[in-house]
C-alpha positions in Angstrom: 23.5 14.6 -24.6 19.9 14.1 -25.5 18.2 10.9 -24.3 14.8 10.7 -26.1 11.8 8.9 -24.6 11.3 5.8 -26.7 8.5 3.9 -24.9 5.7 4.7 -22.4 3.5 1.8 -21.1 0.6 2.1 -18.6 0.1 -1.0 -16.6 -3.1 -1.4 -14.6 -3.1 -3.5 -11.4 -6.0 -4.5 -9.2 -4.8 -5.6 -5.8 -7.5 -6.6 -3.2 -7.3 -5.2 0.3 -9.1 -5.5 3.6 -9.8 -2.5 5.8 -11.9 -4.3 8.4 -15.0 -2.4 7.4 -17.9 -2.6 5.0 -15.9 -1.0 2.1 -18.4 1.8 1.8 -17.6 5.4 2.1 -17.5 8.0 -0.6 -16.8 5.7 -3.5 -19.5 4.9 -6.1 -19.2 1.2 -5.5 -17.8 -0.9 -2.7 -14.0 -0.1 -2.4 -12.0 -3.3 -1.8 -9.3 -3.1 -4.4 -6.3 -0.9 -5.0 -6.5 0.2 -8.6 -2.9 1.1 -9.5 -1.8 2.6 -12.8 1.9 2.0 -13.2 3.7 4.0 -15.9 6.9 2.4 -17.3 9.1 4.7 -19.4 12.2 3.8 -21.4 14.7 6.1 -23.1 17.1 5.6 -26.0 20.0 5.0 -23.6 18.1 2.1 -22.1 17.2 3.7 -18.8 13.8 2.7 -17.3 11.8 4.8 -15.0 8.6 4.0 -13.0 5.7 6.4 -12.2 2.2 6.1 -11.0 -0.9 7.9 -12.2 -3.9 8.2 -10.0 -6.3 5.3 -10.7 -8.7 4.6 -7.9 -12.0 3.9 -9.6 -10.8 5.6 -12.8 -7.9 3.4 -13.7 -9.0 2.5 -17.2 -9.7 6.1 -18.1 -6.3 7.2 -16.8 -4.5 4.4 -18.6 -6.3 5.3 -21.8 -5.2 9.0 -21.4 -1.6 7.8 -21.1 -1.9 5.7 -24.2 -3.9 8.1 -26.4 -2.9 11.6 -25.2 0.4 11.5 -23.3 2.3 8.9 -25.2 1.9 10.5 -28.7 2.8 13.9 -27.3 5.8 12.7 -25.3 7.6 10.1 -27.5 10.8 11.5 -28.8 11.1 14.3 -26.2 14.4 14.6 -24.3 14.1 12.9 -20.9 16.9 14.9 -19.4 14.5 17.7 -18.4 11.3 16.4 -16.8 10.0 19.8 -16.0 10.3 20.9 -19.6 8.5 17.8 -20.8 5.8 18.4 -18.3 5.3 22.0 -19.4 5.1 21.1 -23.1 2.6 18.3 -22.4 0.3 20.6 -20.3 0.3 23.1 -23.1 -0.3 20.5 -25.8 -3.1 18.7 -23.9 -4.8 21.8 -22.4 -7.8 21.2 -24.7 -8.4 17.8 -22.9 -8.6 19.2 -19.4 -6.6 21.0 -16.8 -8.1 18.9 -14.0 -8.5 15.2 -13.5 -7.6 12.4 -15.9 -5.3 14.4 -18.2 -3.2 15.7 -15.3 -3.3 12.3 -13.6 -1.7 10.8 -16.7 0.9 13.6 -17.0 1.7 13.0 -13.3 2.6 9.4 -13.9 4.9 10.2 -16.8 6.6 13.0 -14.8 7.3 10.7 -11.8 8.9 8.2 -14.1 11.0 10.9 -15.8 12.3 12.1 -12.4 13.1 8.5 -11.5 15.1 8.3 -14.7 16.9 11.6 -14.0 18.0 10.5 -10.6 19.1 7.1 -11.9 21.1 8.8 -14.6 22.8 10.8 -11.9 23.3 7.7 -9.7 21.5 9.3 -6.7 18.2 9.2 -4.9 15.5 11.6 -6.1 15.8 13.5 -2.9 19.5 14.1 -3.4 18.8 15.2 -7.0 16.2 17.7 -5.8 18.7 19.4 -3.5 19.6 17.0 -0.7 18.2 14.7 1.9 16.9 16.4 5.0 16.0 13.2 6.8 16.2 9.4 6.5 12.9 8.6 8.3 9.5 10.3 8.2 6.7 10.1 10.8 3.6 8.5 9.3 -0.1 8.8 10.3 -2.6 6.0 10.0 -5.2 7.1 7.5 -8.3 5.1 8.5 -11.1 4.5 6.0 -14.6 5.7 6.8 -16.3 3.1 9.0 -19.4 5.0 10.1 -19.5 2.7 13.1 -18.4 3.6 16.7 -17.1 0.2 17.5 -15.0 -0.2 14.4 -13.5 3.3 14.7 -12.6 2.8 18.3 -11.0 -0.6 17.5 -8.9 0.6 14.6 -7.8 3.8 16.3 -6.8 1.8 19.3 -4.9 -0.6 17.1 -3.1 2.1 15.3 -2.0 3.7 18.5 -0.8 0.4 19.8 1.4 0.1 16.7 3.2 3.3 17.5 1.4 5.8 15.3 1.4 9.3 16.9 -1.1 10.6 14.4 -4.4 9.2 13.1 -6.8 10.6 10.4 -10.5 9.8 10.4 -12.8 10.0 7.4 -15.8 10.2 9.7 -18.6 12.8 9.4 -20.7 12.2 12.6 -20.0 13.4 16.1 -20.1 10.0 17.7 -17.6 8.3 15.3 -15.2 11.3 15.6 -15.4 11.0 19.3 -14.7 7.3 19.0 -11.5 8.1 17.1 -10.3 10.3 20.0 -11.3 7.6 22.6 -9.5 4.9 20.7 -6.5 7.0 19.8 -6.1 8.4 23.3 -5.3 11.9 24.3 -1.6 12.0 23.1 -2.4 11.1 19.5 -2.7 13.9 16.9 -6.2 13.5 15.4 -7.2 14.9 12.1 -10.6 14.6 10.2 -11.2 14.4 6.5 -14.9 14.7 5.5 -14.3 14.6 1.7 -16.5 17.6 1.0 -19.6 16.0 2.7 -20.7 19.0 4.8 -22.4 22.3 3.9 -20.9 25.4 5.4 -23.6 25.5 8.1 -23.0 21.8 8.9 -19.2 22.4 9.2 -19.8 25.4 11.5 -22.1 23.3 13.7 -19.4 20.6 13.9 -16.7 22.9 15.0 -17.5 22.5 18.8 -17.3 18.7 18.3 -13.9 19.0 16.6 -12.6 21.3 19.3 -13.9 19.1 22.1 -12.0 16.1 20.5 -8.8 18.1 20.0 -8.8 17.8 16.2 -5.8 19.3 14.6 -6.9 19.8 11.0 -10.2 19.6 9.2 -9.8 18.4 5.6 -12.0 19.3 2.6 -15.0 20.2 4.8 -17.2 21.6 2.0 -18.2 21.1 -1.6 -16.8 22.0 -4.1 -13.2 21.5 -3.1 -12.1 24.2 -5.6 -14.1 26.9 -3.7 -12.0 28.4 -0.9 -14.7 30.9 0.3 -16.2 28.5 2.9 -12.7 27.7 4.2 -12.2 31.4 5.0 -15.5 31.4 6.8 -14.2 28.5 9.0 -10.8 29.9 9.7 -9.8 31.3 13.0 -12.0 28.9 14.9 -9.2 26.8 16.5 -9.2 24.1 13.8 -6.7 24.2 10.9 -8.2 23.9 7.4 -6.5 21.5 5.0 -7.1 20.7 1.4 -5.5 20.1 -1.9 -5.6 16.4 -2.7 -8.0 17.2 -5.6 -6.2 20.2 -6.9 -4.2 20.0 -10.1 -1.1 22.1 -10.9 0.6 24.8 -9.0 -1.5 27.4 -10.9 -4.6 26.1 -9.1 -2.8 26.0 -5.7 -1.7 29.6 -6.1 -5.4 30.5 -5.9 -6.2 28.1 -3.0 -3.1 28.3 -0.7 -4.0 31.7 0.9 -7.2 30.2 2.3 -5.5 27.1 3.8 -3.5 26.3 6.9 -2.3 22.9 5.6 -1.5 22.4 1.9 -2.0 18.9 0.6 -0.7 18.1 -2.9 -0.9 14.6 -4.2 2.1 13.6 -6.4 0.0 11.3 -8.6 -2.7 13.9 -9.2 -1.1 17.4 -9.0 1.2 17.0 -12.0 3.9 14.8 -10.7 7.1 15.7 -8.9 7.5 18.9 -11.0 4.2 20.4 -9.9 4.5 19.1 -6.4 7.8 20.9 -5.9 6.2 24.1 -7.2 3.3 23.7 -4.7 5.7 23.1 -1.9 7.5 26.4 -2.7 4.1 28.2 -2.7 3.3 26.8 0.7 6.7 27.8 2.1 6.4 31.3 0.8 3.0 31.6 2.3 4.1 30.1 5.6 1.7 27.2 5.4 2.1 23.7 6.6 2.8 21.0 4.0 0.8 17.8 4.7 0.7 15.9 1.4 -1.8 13.3 0.3 -0.3 9.9 -0.3 -2.6 6.9 0.2 -0.8 4.9 -2.5 1.1 1.6 -2.7 2.9 2.0 -6.1 5.6 4.3 -7.3 3.6 7.3 -6.0 4.3 6.0 -2.5 8.0 5.8 -3.1 8.1 9.2 -4.8 6.2 10.7 -1.9 8.9 9.3 0.5 11.6 10.9 -1.6 9.8 14.2 -1.4 9.6 13.8 2.3 13.3 13.4 2.4 13.9 16.4 0.2 11.6 18.8 1.9 12.1 19.7 5.6 8.6 21.2 5.7 7.0 17.9 4.8 4.9 17.5 7.9 3.8 13.9 8.2 3.4 11.0 5.7 -0.1 9.7 5.0 -0.2 5.9 5.2 -3.5 4.3 4.1 -4.4 1.9 7.0 -5.5 -1.2 5.1 -4.1 -4.7 4.6 -3.4 -5.3 0.9 -2.7 -8.7 -0.6 0.6 -7.7 -2.1 3.0 -4.8 -2.8 4.0 -4.2 -6.4 7.4 -3.0 -5.4 10.2 -5.1 -3.8 11.4 -4.3 -0.3 8.6 -1.8 0.3 9.4 0.5 3.2 6.6 0.1 5.7 5.8 1.9 8.9 7.4 0.6 12.1 6.6 2.4 15.3 4.9 5.2 13.4 8.0 5.9 11.3 9.0 5.0 7.7 12.6 4.7 6.5 13.2 6.4 3.2 15.1 4.4 0.5 18.4 6.0 -0.6 19.1 4.0 -3.8 19.1 5.6 -7.2 15.9 7.1 -8.4 12.7 7.0 -6.4 13.8 3.6 -5.0 11.1 1.6 -6.6 11.9 -1.9 -8.0 9.0 -3.7 -9.6 8.0 -7.1 -8.3 7.4 -8.8 -11.6 5.6 -11.7 -10.1 3.1 -9.4 -8.4 2.6 -7.4 -11.5 1.9 -10.6 -13.5 -0.5 -11.9 -10.9 -2.6 -8.7 -10.5 -2.3 -7.1 -13.9 -5.7 -6.3 -15.5 
């Protein structure tokens, strides 16, 4: 029986956090707040689902796209088939962009529709997607960019002491990358994300530094992130090449995956659960590692955990290593000893904390 979508509401939250640094990295202004765009969806039967659309530094634009583009196109559509709704929206809104804000907005709706679909079935999203392959997932501490040897050493040491077996740096200099290895110790898996800050020549020059420090993967080494040619030039040098957090839809990943060792879709950016699962299938067919992007603290976090439960190939879970003032969901599953337990209740497992939402709503 059809169950039409009757309401879609974007809710913007701004939750302050502390990362122990200067709050300066690649963002246009100081980054000290988690800008979360919740997407609340209701159907005619009364079911309510929650999603998250990417919102860091672009939260108001994403929320506006949900209100002005996604909502008029999605109201009245049958919520029983999230993938079909997603496909129709992408086609209807193609004029407004196949990358960025439009797809972020669709992602939030899609996550909420999958949450509803699993709740309707009375199972967790992972079960709905084919079954749970695990109940806990290893997490890595994703450090912010400090640009300071002392801070990198301190926080890498702290993460190791808390049981993380893997640490990601966002450093671009040889001394701070070496500090990550020093602080993390020899046993910790170390990865480096430079957020497209190097030229190809700079990346080649840094390869010996990365090898000397036992770096596993190098993430988005060059600009622009949609050009895989430099990645091919860096391949076969003893360092895995990772990318994908900025790619939207499986159509784009089909072009990028052949040049990658580690494929990194982000559920709040790529097109939601629907497109994430399609990207995971591409990675599996190509024999690539799946290392998703998930530095979130809203429903995108819970959805990513469900995907980790559903996909045995899901390598390791990215946990943004900051201390936020509050969680917008109740009983948030947090890392303990480098592991996160995955919720097994109906849907994605997200229950909103209404008090937090009222307090931090913009």
